[in-house]
N, C-alpha and C positions, 0 to 999 in steps of 0.2 A: 136982585131977584134970581132965583135958581132957574136954570133951563128946565123945560118940561117936554117930555116925549109927546109927540103928536100922533102916535101910532097905536096907543093902547086900545082904542075902540075897534081895532082889527083882530084882537086876540080871539082865537077859536078853540085852542087846545091848551090846557094847563098842566095835564099830567100824562104820563105814559107808563106802561109796564116794561118797556124795552130797557135793557141794561147793557147794550153793546152799541158800538159804532158799526153799523152794517157794512159801510164802505171799507173800514179797516179789516173786518172779518173776511171780506171777499179777497183782500190782497194779502192776508196773513200778517198784518201789522197789529201793533198794540196802540193804546191811547193812554192819556194821562187822566183826563176828566171828560164827562159827557155833558152835552148841551141839547136842549129840546127846542125846536122851532115852534113858536106859539101860534103860527098860522096854519101849518100843515102837519105837524107832529113828527117831522123827520128828526132823528137823533144823530148827532155828529160829534166828533171829537173836538176838543178845545184848541186854542191857539198855542198852548204849551205842548200839544201833541205834534208829532212829525207831520201829519197830513192836514191838519187844520180843516177838517171836513165841515164843521159848523160854519165857519167863515166862507168856505168855498160855496156852500149851499146858499148863503146870503148873496154872494156875487152872482150866482146863476139865476136866482129867483127874485131877488130884492125883497124877500120876507124879512122885515126889519127887526123883529123881536125874538130873542132866545132867552131861555132860563137855564140855570144850572139844575141838573137832576142828581147832583151829588148829595149824599146824606148830610143833613144839617144846613144845607145852603138853600136860600129862598129868593135870591136876587134875579132880576130881569135886566137884560142889556139891550139897548137899542143901537143897532149898527148905523142907522141913518143919522140919528141925532148925536151919536157917540157919547151916550150918558147911561148911567144906571137909571132904569125906567120904573123902578118900584120893586115890590116883593110879592111873592105868592103867599096868600093868606089862607 
């Protein structure tokens, strides 16, 4: 039986119009890909980026779910359960 994320009932935000990692912009850095916190809407850079702001946001807030906001990607990741937690439909 596959593991199931226990945090999906806490999703508040599914989409954003932001297309930058605001933390990287503040420091003049660049990013590879962007992730959206599904609890508060914060956009951060991915773990392939130098600063890993999305993961840092999780460690600071314990907001468990993020999604990719890259074109053509619809997956959700749960930091707590360490699994793909579904797709945005």
